[in-house]
Wavefront OBJ file of the C-alpha trace (Angstrom):
o trace
v -26.704 50.441 158.411
v -28.769 48.945 161.006
v -31.952 46.822 160.804
v -35.162 48.820 161.279
v -36.758 48.444 164.657
v -40.299 48.509 163.762
v -42.917 50.180 166.032
v -44.611 46.885 167.062
v -41.717 45.957 169.238
v -42.149 49.283 171.264
v -46.092 48.848 171.116
v -45.797 45.139 172.444
v -43.347 46.465 175.206
v -45.878 49.133 176.292
v -48.786 46.634 177.071
v -49.193 44.740 180.158
v -47.687 41.096 180.823
v -51.182 39.846 180.115
v -51.727 41.686 176.922
v -48.263 41.178 175.789
v -48.824 37.507 175.931
v -51.855 38.101 173.492
v -49.641 40.065 170.952
v -46.867 37.410 171.011
v -48.206 34.133 171.043
v -46.127 31.463 172.633
v -45.737 29.847 169.358
v -44.019 33.436 168.126
v -46.606 34.168 165.715
v -47.024 37.878 165.599
v -50.545 39.089 166.525
v -52.843 39.487 163.275
v -50.411 37.287 161.319
v -50.348 33.597 160.804
v -47.567 31.507 161.363
v -46.504 31.553 157.701
v -46.900 35.144 157.346
v -44.816 35.779 160.545
v -41.968 33.631 158.929
v -42.470 35.708 155.924
v -42.293 39.071 157.679
v -39.163 37.929 159.879
v -37.352 37.084 156.767
v -37.966 40.215 154.830
v -37.428 42.191 157.891
v -34.210 40.840 158.201
v -33.188 42.092 154.759
v -34.499 45.666 155.689
v -31.953 48.182 156.724
v -31.743 52.009 157.526
v -29.073 54.509 156.512
v -26.864 56.727 158.921
v -29.789 59.273 158.959
v -32.568 56.973 159.740
v -33.820 56.609 156.203
v -34.957 53.212 154.592
v -32.029 51.806 152.445
v -32.981 50.890 149.202
v -33.676 47.061 148.743
v -31.241 46.723 145.977
v -32.046 43.025 145.474
v -35.838 43.823 145.385
v -35.878 45.074 141.789
v -39.721 45.024 141.369
v -40.839 46.598 144.690
v -42.863 43.499 145.462
v -40.898 42.444 148.630
v -40.990 46.015 150.232
v -44.621 45.905 149.364
v -45.176 42.631 150.971
v -43.386 43.926 154.190
v -45.450 46.870 154.342
v -48.718 45.105 154.012
v -47.570 42.632 156.715
v -46.383 45.214 159.067
v -49.687 47.200 158.493
v -51.610 43.866 159.385
v -49.667 43.568 162.637
v -50.100 47.002 163.984
v -53.625 47.086 163.065
v -53.935 43.974 165.355
v -51.958 45.859 167.853
v -54.115 48.619 167.794
v -57.464 46.337 168.195
v -55.518 44.646 171.231
v -54.658 48.190 172.827
v -58.474 49.189 172.428
v -59.626 45.797 173.940
v -57.321 46.306 176.793
v -58.547 49.719 177.640
v -62.276 48.433 177.550
v -61.376 45.749 179.687
v -59.553 47.856 182.403
v -62.602 50.412 181.965
v -65.463 47.734 182.654
v -63.549 46.200 185.699
l 1 2 3 4 5 6 7 8 9 10 11 12 13 14 15 16 17 18 19 20 21 22 23 24 25 26 27 28 29 30 31 32 33 34 35 36 37 38 39 40 41 42 43 44 45 46 47 48 49 50 51 52 53 54 55 56 57 58 59 60 61 62 63 64 65 66 67 68 69 70 71 72 73 74 75 76 77 78 79 80 81 82 83 84 85 86 87 88 89 90 91 92 93 94 95 96
């Protein structure tokens, strides 16, 4: 098993250095999340694994599914912020 590599890592790498700084703040807070939400996401993500076929591994410790749901909520919130940043980046380049 390996840890899931969420798309926000790849998305952030595709931005220019200027906009990457907007996505990953100096204090380590992920775009779209508060500091507490970032810490929560990182803790949940550390326990999130995929199997040898690339499928999400069941979270046996998460008997109610609440942790997986929370991870997904935080992930989607972050992804939405990255999409907004990407749009703003395009608009900024277009209006130069």
